[in-house]
Biopython code that builds the backbone (N, CA, C, O; Angstrom):
import numpy as np
from Bio.PDB.StructureBuilder import StructureBuilder

atoms = [
    (1, "MET", "N", (-9.213, -13.335, 4.250)),
    (1, "MET", "CA", (-9.354, -11.905, 4.361)),
    (1, "MET", "C", (-10.841, -11.554, 4.352)),
    (1, "MET", "O", (-11.656, -12.286, 3.791)),
    (2, "ARG", "N", (-11.179, -10.453, 4.964)),
    (2, "ARG", "CA", (-12.582, -10.062, 5.105)),
    (2, "ARG", "C", (-13.244, -9.758, 3.761)),
    (2, "ARG", "O", (-14.427, -10.036, 3.568)),
    (3, "LEU", "N", (-12.480, -9.191, 2.842)),
    (3, "LEU", "CA", (-13.063, -8.892, 1.524)),
    (3, "LEU", "C", (-13.477, -10.167, 0.814)),
    (3, "LEU", "O", (-14.519, -10.209, 0.159)),
    (4, "GLU", "N", (-12.665, -11.203, 0.942)),
    (4, "GLU", "CA", (-13.005, -12.487, 0.319)),
    (4, "GLU", "C", (-14.271, -13.075, 0.938)),
    (4, "GLU", "O", (-15.099, -13.645, 0.228)),
    (5, "LYS", "N", (-14.425, -12.940, 2.257)),
    (5, "LYS", "CA", (-15.620, -13.443, 2.930)),
    (5, "LYS", "C", (-16.861, -12.713, 2.436)),
    (5, "LYS", "O", (-17.911, -13.318, 2.216)),
    (6, "ILE", "N", (-16.718, -11.393, 2.264)),
    (6, "ILE", "CA", (-17.854, -10.612, 1.758)),
    (6, "ILE", "C", (-18.211, -11.064, 0.350)),
    (6, "ILE", "O", (-19.390, -11.210, 0.027)),
    (7, "ASP", "N", (-17.204, -11.289, -0.494)),
    (7, "ASP", "CA", (-17.453, -11.744, -1.865)),
    (7, "ASP", "C", (-18.156, -13.104, -1.878)),
    (7, "ASP", "O", (-19.096, -13.314, -2.645)),
    (8, "LYS", "N", (-17.697, -14.022, -1.028)),
    (8, "LYS", "CA", (-18.313, -15.349, -0.958)),
    (8, "LYS", "C", (-19.757, -15.255, -0.472)),
    (8, "LYS", "O", (-20.652, -15.928, -0.984)),
    (9, "LYS", "N", (-19.956, -14.401, 0.531)),
    (9, "LYS", "CA", (-21.307, -14.214, 1.066)),
    (9, "LYS", "C", (-22.239, -13.665, -0.019)),
    (9, "LYS", "O", (-23.384, -14.098, -0.152)),
    (10, "MET", "N", (-21.728, -12.709, -0.784)),
    (10, "MET", "CA", (-22.526, -12.122, -1.856)),
    (10, "MET", "C", (-22.822, -13.156, -2.935)),
    (10, "MET", "O", (-23.925, -13.194, -3.479)),
    (11, "GLN", "N", (-21.848, -13.983, -3.239)),
    (11, "GLN", "CA", (-22.063, -15.028, -4.240)),
    (11, "GLN", "C", (-23.156, -15.994, -3.789)),
    (11, "GLN", "O", (-23.951, -16.456, -4.608)),
    (12, "LYS", "N", (-23.201, -16.301, -2.494)),
    (12, "LYS", "CA", (-24.250, -17.173, -1.971)),
    (12, "LYS", "C", (-25.621, -16.525, -2.133)),
    (12, "LYS", "O", (-26.606, -17.198, -2.437)),
    (13, "GLN", "N", (-25.674, -15.202, -1.924)),
    (13, "GLN", "CA", (-26.936, -14.481, -2.110)),
    (13, "GLN", "C", (-27.387, -14.560, -3.577)),
    (13, "GLN", "O", (-28.565, -14.770, -3.866)),
    (14, "ILE", "N", (-26.442, -14.391, -4.477)),
    (14, "ILE", "CA", (-26.755, -14.478, -5.910)),
    (14, "ILE", "C", (-27.252, -15.876, -6.259)),
    (14, "ILE", "O", (-28.225, -16.035, -6.995)),
    (15, "ASP", "N", (-26.567, -16.891, -5.716)),
    (15, "ASP", "CA", (-26.988, -18.272, -5.955)),
    (15, "ASP", "C", (-28.398, -18.511, -5.416)),
    (15, "ASP", "O", (-29.214, -19.168, -6.062)),
    (16, "ALA", "N", (-28.676, -17.974, -4.232)),
    (16, "ALA", "CA", (-30.011, -18.129, -3.638)),
    (16, "ALA", "C", (-31.059, -17.450, -4.509)),
    (16, "ALA", "O", (-32.161, -17.974, -4.677)),
    (17, "TYR", "N", (-30.729, -16.302, -5.058)),
    (17, "TYR", "CA", (-31.663, -15.607, -5.954)),
    (17, "TYR", "C", (-31.892, -16.428, -7.219)),
    (17, "TYR", "O", (-33.028, -16.587, -7.665)),
    (18, "ASN", "N", (-30.808, -16.949, -7.796)),
    (18, "ASN", "CA", (-30.921, -17.759, -9.015)),
    (18, "ASN", "C", (-31.766, -19.008, -8.789)),
    (18, "ASN", "O", (-32.441, -19.486, -9.700)),
    (19, "GLU", "N", (-31.721, -19.526, -7.577)),
    (19, "GLU", "CA", (-32.521, -20.712, -7.243)),
    (19, "GLU", "C", (-33.899, -20.325, -6.713)),
    (19, "GLU", "O", (-34.663, -21.167, -6.242)),
    (20, "GLU", "N", (-34.195, -19.030, -6.801)),
    (20, "GLU", "CA", (-35.480, -18.482, -6.383)),
    (20, "GLU", "C", (-35.780, -18.720, -4.910)),
    (20, "GLU", "O", (-36.933, -18.913, -4.525)),
    (21, "LEU", "N", (-34.729, -18.706, -4.088)),
    (21, "LEU", "CA", (-34.899, -18.854, -2.643)),
    (21, "LEU", "C", (-35.106, -17.495, -1.970)),
    (21, "LEU", "O", (-35.678, -17.412, -0.883)),
    (22, "ILE", "N", (-34.627, -16.416, -2.635)),
    (22, "ILE", "CA", (-34.841, -15.066, -2.126)),
    (22, "ILE", "C", (-35.343, -14.185, -3.270)),
    (22, "ILE", "O", (-35.202, -14.533, -4.443)),
    (23, "THR", "N", (-35.922, -13.057, -2.918)),
    (23, "THR", "CA", (-36.462, -12.145, -3.929)),
    (23, "THR", "C", (-35.374, -11.194, -4.431)),
    (23, "THR", "O", (-34.292, -11.090, -3.852)),
    (24, "ALA", "N", (-35.695, -10.514, -5.514)),
    (24, "ALA", "CA", (-34.778, -9.512, -6.063)),
    (24, "ALA", "C", (-34.559, -8.390, -5.044)),
    (24, "ALA", "O", (-33.463, -7.837, -4.950)),
    (25, "HIS", "N", (-35.590, -8.064, -4.295)),
    (25, "HIS", "CA", (-35.485, -7.030, -3.268)),
    (25, "HIS", "C", (-34.476, -7.448, -2.192)),
    (25, "HIS", "O", (-33.634, -6.654, -1.774)),
    (26, "ASP", "N", (-34.576, -8.708, -1.752)),
    (26, "ASP", "CA", (-33.635, -9.221, -0.749)),
    (26, "ASP", "C", (-32.199, -9.209, -1.280)),
    (26, "ASP", "O", (-31.258, -8.876, -0.559)),
    (27, "LEU", "N", (-32.055, -9.572, -2.536)),
    (27, "LEU", "CA", (-30.726, -9.562, -3.157)),
    (27, "LEU", "C", (-30.169, -8.147, -3.214)),
    (27, "LEU", "O", (-28.986, -7.920, -2.960)),
    (28, "LYS", "N", (-31.034, -7.206, -3.549)),
    (28, "LYS", "CA", (-30.611, -5.808, -3.627)),
    (28, "LYS", "C", (-30.164, -5.298, -2.250)),
    (28, "LYS", "O", (-29.148, -4.611, -2.144)),
    (29, "LEU", "N", (-30.912, -5.631, -1.210)),
    (29, "LEU", "CA", (-30.553, -5.238, 0.149)),
    (29, "LEU", "C", (-29.215, -5.859, 0.570)),
    (29, "LEU", "O", (-28.363, -5.185, 1.149)),
    (30, "ALA", "N", (-29.046, -7.144, 0.272)),
    (30, "ALA", "CA", (-27.801, -7.847, 0.620)),
    (30, "ALA", "C", (-26.623, -7.235, -0.140)),
    (30, "ALA", "O", (-25.532, -7.080, 0.409)),
    (31, "SER", "N", (-26.854, -6.895, -1.396)),
    (31, "SER", "CA", (-25.806, -6.300, -2.214)),
    (31, "SER", "C", (-25.387, -4.935, -1.663)),
    (31, "SER", "O", (-24.199, -4.623, -1.591)),
    (32, "ALA", "N", (-26.374, -4.134, -1.279)),
    (32, "ALA", "CA", (-26.076, -2.814, -0.724)),
    (32, "ALA", "C", (-25.296, -2.936, 0.579)),
    (32, "ALA", "O", (-24.344, -2.190, 0.812)),
    (33, "LYS", "N", (-25.703, -3.880, 1.428)),
    (33, "LYS", "CA", (-25.005, -4.098, 2.700)),
    (33, "LYS", "C", (-23.569, -4.561, 2.454)),
    (33, "LYS", "O", (-22.637, -4.082, 3.100)),
    (34, "ALA", "N", (-23.401, -5.480, 1.535)),
    (34, "ALA", "CA", (-22.060, -5.975, 1.207)),
    (34, "ALA", "C", (-21.179, -4.853, 0.664)),
    (34, "ALA", "O", (-19.995, -4.777, 0.994)),
    (35, "GLN", "N", (-21.750, -3.986, -0.163)),
    (35, "GLN", "CA", (-20.976, -2.880, -0.732)),
    (35, "GLN", "C", (-20.548, -1.897, 0.359)),
    (35, "GLN", "O", (-19.432, -1.378, 0.323)),
    (36, "LEU", "N", (-21.427, -1.642, 1.324)),
    (36, "LEU", "CA", (-21.060, -0.768, 2.445)),
    (36, "LEU", "C", (-19.909, -1.368, 3.253)),
    (36, "LEU", "O", (-18.968, -0.666, 3.622)),
    (37, "GLU", "N", (-19.992, -2.669, 3.524)),
    (37, "GLU", "CA", (-18.915, -3.356, 4.246)),
    (37, "GLU", "C", (-17.607, -3.279, 3.466)),
    (37, "GLU", "O", (-16.550, -2.997, 4.030)),
    (38, "ARG", "N", (-17.693, -3.532, 2.172)),
    (38, "ARG", "CA", (-16.521, -3.484, 1.288)),
    (38, "ARG", "C", (-15.875, -2.101, 1.309)),
    (38, "ARG", "O", (-14.662, -1.970, 1.472)),
    (39, "ASP", "N", (-16.713, -1.065, 1.139)),
    (39, "ASP", "CA", (-16.203, 0.306, 1.119)),
    (39, "ASP", "C", (-15.527, 0.665, 2.439)),
    (39, "ASP", "O", (-14.488, 1.325, 2.460)),
    (40, "SER", "N", (-16.130, 0.223, 3.535)),
    (40, "SER", "CA", (-15.567, 0.494, 4.859)),
    (40, "SER", "C", (-14.194, -0.163, 5.025)),
    (40, "SER", "O", (-13.256, 0.461, 5.521)),
    (41, "ILE", "N", (-14.088, -1.407, 4.612)),
    (41, "ILE", "CA", (-12.817, -2.135, 4.728)),
    (41, "ILE", "C", (-11.758, -1.501, 3.830)),
    (41, "ILE", "O", (-10.615, -1.324, 4.252)),
    (42, "ILE", "N", (-12.121, -1.164, 2.617)),
    (42, "ILE", "CA", (-11.169, -0.552, 1.680)),
    (42, "ILE", "C", (-10.679, 0.791, 2.223)),
    (42, "ILE", "O", (-9.497, 1.116, 2.110)),
    (43, "LYS", "N", (-11.576, 1.558, 2.804)),
    (43, "LYS", "CA", (-11.192, 2.847, 3.383)),
    (43, "LYS", "C", (-10.192, 2.653, 4.523)),
    (43, "LYS", "O", (-9.203, 3.380, 4.618)),
    (44, "LEU", "N", (-10.452, 1.676, 5.382)),
    (44, "LEU", "CA", (-9.529, 1.381, 6.481)),
    (44, "LEU", "C", (-8.164, 0.944, 5.957)),
    (44, "LEU", "O", (-7.130, 1.350, 6.487)),
    (45, "LEU", "N", (-8.166, 0.119, 4.920)),
    (45, "LEU", "CA", (-6.899, -0.330, 4.334)),
    (45, "LEU", "C", (-6.115, 0.837, 3.748)),
    (45, "LEU", "O", (-4.898, 0.917, 3.912)),
    (46, "GLU", "N", (-6.808, 1.738, 3.068)),
    (46, "GLU", "CA", (-6.141, 2.895, 2.476)),
    (46, "GLU", "C", (-5.566, 3.812, 3.546)),
    (46, "GLU", "O", (-4.457, 4.324, 3.394)),
    (47, "GLN", "N", (-6.318, 4.024, 4.637)),
    (47, "GLN", "CA", (-5.825, 4.860, 5.726)),
    (47, "GLN", "C", (-4.594, 4.236, 6.368)),
    (47, "GLN", "O", (-3.635, 4.934, 6.697)),
    (48, "SER", "N", (-4.626, 2.939, 6.542)),
    (48, "SER", "CA", (-3.495, 2.231, 7.130)),
    (48, "SER", "C", (-2.263, 2.344, 6.241)),
    (48, "SER", "O", (-1.156, 2.577, 6.726)),
    (49, "LYS", "N", (-2.465, 2.176, 4.931)),
    (49, "LYS", "CA", (-1.355, 2.257, 3.987)),
    (49, "LYS", "C", (-0.762, 3.662, 3.965)),
    (49, "LYS", "O", (0.459, 3.815, 3.970)),
    (50, "SER", "N", (-1.609, 4.687, 3.940)),
    (50, "SER", "CA", (-1.090, 6.057, 3.886)),
    (50, "SER", "C", (-0.330, 6.386, 5.165)),
    (50, "SER", "O", (0.652, 7.128, 5.132)),
    (51, "GLY", "N", (-0.779, 5.838, 6.292)),
    (51, "GLY", "CA", (-0.061, 6.042, 7.551)),
    (51, "GLY", "C", (1.309, 5.387, 7.518)),
    (51, "GLY", "O", (2.290, 5.959, 7.995)),
    (52, "ARG", "N", (1.376, 4.175, 6.950)),
    (52, "ARG", "CA", (2.677, 3.488, 6.845)),
    (52, "ARG", "C", (3.594, 4.227, 5.884)),
    (52, "ARG", "O", (4.794, 4.344, 6.134)),
    (53, "ASP", "N", (3.028, 4.735, 4.765)),
    (53, "ASP", "CA", (3.829, 5.474, 3.793)),
    (53, "ASP", "C", (4.417, 6.729, 4.427)),
    (53, "ASP", "O", (5.591, 7.039, 4.222)),
    (54, "LEU", "N", (3.608, 7.446, 5.191)),
    (54, "LEU", "CA", (4.068, 8.663, 5.850)),
    (54, "LEU", "C", (5.157, 8.346, 6.855)),
    (54, "LEU", "O", (6.149, 9.068, 6.950)),
    (55, "GLN", "N", (4.979, 7.278, 7.599)),
    (55, "GLN", "CA", (5.979, 6.875, 8.585)),
    (55, "GLN", "C", (7.289, 6.486, 7.895)),
    (55, "GLN", "O", (8.368, 6.846, 8.366)),
    (56, "ALA", "N", (7.199, 5.759, 6.791)),
    (56, "ALA", "CA", (8.396, 5.356, 6.055)),
    (56, "ALA", "C", (9.113, 6.580, 5.493)),
    (56, "ALA", "O", (10.342, 6.644, 5.511)),
    (57, "GLU", "N", (8.353, 7.542, 4.999)),
    (57, "GLU", "CA", (8.953, 8.753, 4.454)),
    (57, "GLU", "C", (9.654, 9.554, 5.553)),
    (57, "GLU", "O", (10.749, 10.075, 5.339)),
    (58, "GLU", "N", (9.029, 9.653, 6.722)),
    (58, "GLU", "CA", (9.649, 10.362, 7.841)),
    (58, "GLU", "C", (10.921, 9.654, 8.290)),
    (58, "GLU", "O", (11.916, 10.301, 8.618)),
    (59, "ASP", "N", (10.888, 8.326, 8.306)),
    (59, "ASP", "CA", (12.072, 7.552, 8.684)),
    (59, "ASP", "C", (13.208, 7.795, 7.691)),
    (59, "ASP", "O", (14.361, 7.958, 8.090)),
    (60, "LEU", "N", (12.879, 7.818, 6.398)),
    (60, "LEU", "CA", (13.879, 8.073, 5.369)),
    (60, "LEU", "C", (14.484, 9.465, 5.544)),
    (60, "LEU", "O", (15.694, 9.640, 5.403)),
    (61, "GLN", "N", (13.654, 10.441, 5.848)),
    (61, "GLN", "CA", (14.158, 11.800, 6.052)),
    (61, "GLN", "C", (15.092, 11.869, 7.263)),
    (61, "GLN", "O", (16.122, 12.541, 7.211)),
    (62, "ARG", "N", (14.738, 11.179, 8.351)),
    (62, "ARG", "CA", (15.612, 11.152, 9.541)),
    (62, "ARG", "C", (16.958, 10.521, 9.201)),
    (62, "ARG", "O", (18.012, 11.029, 9.584)),
    (63, "ARG", "N", (16.904, 9.400, 8.473)),
    (63, "ARG", "CA", (18.161, 8.732, 8.100)),
    (63, "ARG", "C", (18.998, 9.617, 7.178)),
    (63, "ARG", "O", (20.224, 9.651, 7.286)),
    (64, "ALA", "N", (18.331, 10.332, 6.273)),
    (64, "ALA", "CA", (19.053, 11.206, 5.343)),
    (64, "ALA", "C", (19.747, 12.337, 6.093)),
    (64, "ALA", "O", (20.887, 12.684, 5.783)),
    (65, "LYS", "N", (19.065, 12.907, 7.072)),
    (65, "LYS", "CA", (19.669, 13.992, 7.856)),
    (65, "LYS", "C", (20.904, 13.504, 8.607)),
    (65, "LYS", "O", (21.905, 14.213, 8.709)),
    (66, "LYS", "N", (20.817, 12.281, 9.132)),
    (66, "LYS", "CA", (21.977, 11.712, 9.836)),
    (66, "LYS", "C", (23.115, 11.426, 8.845)),
    (66, "LYS", "O", (24.289, 11.612, 9.168)),
    (67, "ALA", "N", (22.759, 10.978, 7.653)),
    (67, "ALA", "CA", (23.774, 10.603, 6.660)),
    (67, "ALA", "C", (24.484, 11.826, 6.083)),
    (67, "ALA", "O", (25.628, 11.714, 5.642)),
    (68, "ILE", "N", (23.842, 12.974, 6.075)),
    (68, "ILE", "CA", (24.455, 14.174, 5.490)),
    (68, "ILE", "C", (25.779, 14.494, 6.165)),
    (68, "ILE", "O", (26.759, 14.816, 5.492)),
    (69, "ALA", "N", (25.815, 14.408, 7.486)),
    (69, "ALA", "CA", (27.053, 14.697, 8.213)),
    (69, "ALA", "C", (28.153, 13.725, 7.805)),
    (69, "ALA", "O", (29.307, 14.120, 7.640)),
    (70, "VAL", "N", (27.797, 12.462, 7.645)),
    (70, "VAL", "CA", (28.785, 11.455, 7.244)),
    (70, "VAL", "C", (29.264, 11.728, 5.823)),
    (70, "VAL", "O", (30.458, 11.639, 5.539)),
    (71, "ILE", "N", (28.340, 12.058, 4.938)),
    (71, "ILE", "CA", (28.690, 12.304, 3.541)),
    (71, "ILE", "C", (29.585, 13.533, 3.407)),
    (71, "ILE", "O", (30.511, 13.550, 2.597)),
    (72, "ARG", "N", (29.304, 14.545, 4.196)),
    (72, "ARG", "CA", (30.102, 15.782, 4.147)),
    (72, "ARG", "C", (31.445, 15.660, 4.857)),
    (72, "ARG", "O", (32.286, 16.553, 4.742)),
    (73, "SER", "N", (31.655, 14.591, 5.573)),
    (73, "SER", "CA", (32.879, 14.431, 6.348)),
    (73, "SER", "C", (34.124, 14.321, 5.470)),
    (73, "SER", "O", (35.237, 14.589, 5.924)),
    (74, "GLY", "N", (33.933, 13.930, 4.229)),
    (74, "GLY", "CA", (35.076, 13.792, 3.334)),
    (74, "GLY", "C", (35.640, 12.386, 3.297)),
    (74, "GLY", "O", (36.491, 12.089, 2.458)),
    (75, "ASP", "N", (35.196, 11.525, 4.172)),
    (75, "ASP", "CA", (35.654, 10.131, 4.189)),
    (75, "ASP", "C", (34.846, 9.374, 3.131)),
    (75, "ASP", "O", (33.668, 9.075, 3.328)),
    (76, "ARG", "N", (35.504, 9.068, 2.002)),
    (76, "ARG", "CA", (34.810, 8.441, 0.873)),
    (76, "ARG", "C", (34.181, 7.107, 1.223)),
    (76, "ARG", "O", (33.061, 6.821, 0.801)),
    (77, "ILE", "N", (34.874, 6.298, 1.979)),
    (77, "ILE", "CA", (34.359, 4.971, 2.314)),
    (77, "ILE", "C", (33.086, 5.084, 3.150)),
    (77, "ILE", "O", (32.096, 4.406, 2.878)),
    (78, "LYS", "N", (33.119, 5.946, 4.171)),
    (78, "LYS", "CA", (31.938, 6.129, 5.016)),
    (78, "LYS", "C", (30.803, 6.785, 4.229)),
    (78, "LYS", "O", (29.634, 6.462, 4.443)),
    (79, "SER", "N", (31.136, 7.689, 3.333)),
    (79, "SER", "CA", (30.117, 8.353, 2.508)),
    (79, "SER", "C", (29.420, 7.339, 1.612)),
    (79, "SER", "O", (28.192, 7.330, 1.518)),
    (80, "LYS", "N", (30.201, 6.486, 0.954)),
    (80, "LYS", "CA", (29.618, 5.466, 0.085)),
    (80, "LYS", "C", (28.728, 4.516, 0.883)),
    (80, "LYS", "O", (27.651, 4.133, 0.425)),
    (81, "GLN", "N", (29.177, 4.141, 2.064)),
    (81, "GLN", "CA", (28.400, 3.234, 2.902)),
    (81, "GLN", "C", (27.080, 3.888, 3.324)),
    (81, "GLN", "O", (26.037, 3.234, 3.314)),
    (82, "ALA", "N", (27.119, 5.149, 3.688)),
    (82, "ALA", "CA", (25.898, 5.859, 4.091)),
    (82, "ALA", "C", (24.904, 5.927, 2.936)),
    (82, "ALA", "O", (23.703, 5.741, 3.135)),
    (83, "ILE", "N", (25.393, 6.189, 1.746)),
    (83, "ILE", "CA", (24.524, 6.254, 0.564)),
    (83, "ILE", "C", (23.957, 4.876, 0.247)),
    (83, "ILE", "O", (22.771, 4.753, -0.062)),
    (84, "ARG", "N", (24.773, 3.855, 0.317)),
    (84, "ARG", "CA", (24.311, 2.484, 0.031)),
    (84, "ARG", "C", (23.241, 2.031, 1.024)),
    (84, "ARG", "O", (22.346, 1.265, 0.666)),
    (85, "GLU", "N", (23.330, 2.500, 2.265)),
    (85, "GLU", "CA", (22.345, 2.113, 3.263)),
    (85, "GLU", "C", (20.983, 2.744, 2.990)),
    (85, "GLU", "O", (19.959, 2.237, 3.447)),
    (86, "MET", "N", (20.971, 3.840, 2.251)),
    (86, "MET", "CA", (19.717, 4.538, 1.983)),
    (86, "MET", "C", (19.083, 4.148, 0.652)),
    (86, "MET", "O", (17.859, 4.174, 0.518)),
    (87, "ILE", "N", (19.903, 3.788, -0.331)),
    (87, "ILE", "CA", (19.388, 3.521, -1.674)),
    (87, "ILE", "C", (19.290, 2.025, -1.917)),
    (87, "ILE", "O", (20.245, 1.280, -1.696)),
    (88, "ASP", "N", (18.117, 1.598, -2.375)),
    (88, "ASP", "CA", (17.909, 0.195, -2.708)),
    (88, "ASP", "C", (18.376, -0.080, -4.138)),
    (88, "ASP", "O", (19.103, -1.040, -4.391)),
    (89, "SER", "N", (17.940, 0.790, -5.081)),
    (89, "SER", "CA", (18.347, 0.619, -6.473)),
    (89, "SER", "C", (18.186, 1.935, -7.224)),
    (89, "SER", "O", (17.428, 2.819, -6.823)),
    (90, "ILE", "N", (18.923, 2.034, -8.324)),
    (90, "ILE", "CA", (18.816, 3.177, -9.222)),
    (90, "ILE", "C", (18.570, 2.621, -10.614)),
    (90, "ILE", "O", (19.295, 1.743, -11.081)),
    (91, "THR", "N", (17.533, 3.143, -11.277)),
    (91, "THR", "CA", (17.180, 2.688, -12.613)),
    (91, "THR", "C", (17.214, 3.871, -13.567)),
    (91, "THR", "O", (16.636, 4.923, -13.290)),
    (92, "VAL", "N", (17.902, 3.688, -14.700)),
    (92, "VAL", "CA", (17.933, 4.714, -15.733)),
    (92, "VAL", "C", (17.185, 4.162, -16.940)),
    (92, "VAL", "O", (17.499, 3.084, -17.445)),
    (93, "SER", "N", (16.185, 4.925, -17.394)),
    (93, "SER", "CA", (15.438, 4.490, -18.570)),
    (93, "SER", "C", (15.468, 5.589, -19.621)),
    (93, "SER", "O", (15.517, 6.775, -19.295)),
    (94, "ASN", "N", (15.438, 5.189, -20.861)),
    (94, "ASN", "CA", (15.504, 6.118, -22.000)),
    (94, "ASN", "C", (16.785, 6.952, -21.987)),
    (94, "ASN", "O", (16.867, 7.989, -22.646)),
    (95, "GLY", "N", (17.751, 6.505, -21.256)),
    (95, "GLY", "CA", (19.013, 7.233, -21.193)),
    (95, "GLY", "C", (18.923, 8.559, -20.460)),
    (95, "GLY", "O", (19.921, 9.270, -20.346)),
    (96, "GLU", "N", (17.744, 8.904, -19.961)),
    (96, "GLU", "CA", (17.558, 10.196, -19.308)),
    (96, "GLU", "C", (16.838, 10.106, -17.967)),
    (96, "GLU", "O", (17.227, 10.766, -17.003)),
    (97, "GLU", "N", (15.796, 9.295, -17.908)),
    (97, "GLU", "CA", (14.963, 9.241, -16.715)),
    (97, "GLU", "C", (15.654, 8.418, -15.629)),
    (97, "GLU", "O", (16.087, 7.289, -15.863)),
    (98, "LEU", "N", (15.745, 9.004, -14.450)),
    (98, "LEU", "CA", (16.409, 8.383, -13.317)),
    (98, "LEU", "C", (15.373, 8.112, -12.242)),
    (98, "LEU", "O", (14.625, 9.006, -11.844)),
    (99, "HIS", "N", (15.337, 6.873, -11.774)),
    (99, "HIS", "CA", (14.428, 6.505, -10.689)),
    (99, "HIS", "C", (15.252, 5.900, -9.555)),
    (99, "HIS", "O", (16.011, 4.952, -9.759)),
    (100, "ILE", "N", (15.090, 6.465, -8.353)),
    (100, "ILE", "CA", (15.802, 5.960, -7.185)),
    (100, "ILE", "C", (14.791, 5.283, -6.266)),
    (100, "ILE", "O", (13.799, 5.897, -5.871)),
    (101, "ALA", "N", (15.037, 4.031, -5.929)),
    (101, "ALA", "CA", (14.198, 3.307, -4.971)),
    (101, "ALA", "C", (14.921, 3.341, -3.632)),
    (101, "ALA", "O", (16.016, 2.797, -3.489)),
    (102, "TRP", "N", (14.302, 3.980, -2.669)),
    (102, "TRP", "CA", (14.900, 4.127, -1.337)),
    (102, "TRP", "C", (14.620, 2.905, -0.506)),
    (102, "TRP", "O", (13.556, 2.300, -0.643)),
    (103, "ARG", "N", (15.537, 2.524, 0.350)),
    (103, "ARG", "CA", (15.338, 1.384, 1.241)),
    (103, "ARG", "C", (14.263, 1.737, 2.261)),
    (103, "ARG", "O", (14.275, 2.809, 2.866)),
    (104, "GLY", "N", (13.342, 0.807, 2.430)),
    (104, "GLY", "CA", (12.300, 0.988, 3.424)),
    (104, "GLY", "C", (11.242, 1.985, 3.027)),
    (104, "GLY", "O", (10.469, 2.425, 3.879)),
    (105, "TYR", "N", (11.177, 2.362, 1.758)),
    (105, "TYR", "CA", (10.155, 3.304, 1.314)),
    (105, "TYR", "C", (9.564, 2.852, 0.016)),
    (105, "TYR", "O", (8.681, 3.516, -0.525)),
]
sb = StructureBuilder()
sb.init_structure("model")
sb.init_model(0)
sb.init_chain("A")
sb.init_seg("    ")
for serial, (resi, resn, name, xyz) in enumerate(atoms, 1):
    if name == "N":
        sb.init_residue(resn, " ", resi, " ")
    sb.init_atom(name, np.array(xyz, "f"), 0.0, 1.0, " ", f" {name:<3s}", serial, name[0])
structure = sb.get_structure()
């Protein structure tokens, strides 16, 4: 991964400084450059993740809208199947708190 490469590159700079092959100024410049690269990559990763989260949420909403008609149909078997297709797990904690993990979200 690119972050690991940046970390390794920075470690080499630190090693070079410790061995007095580069100056503190050079190390500072390399560190600043590495931090800019790191920040840029992290920002891209966060944007990508938020885009996937939004897409997953929209997909869940579309599936829920389709399932409502099935659930309201009165056919218990089809209703249960529609609900099972949407819910991954349900967790109850403290006897009160309910957490629903949706499939694909």
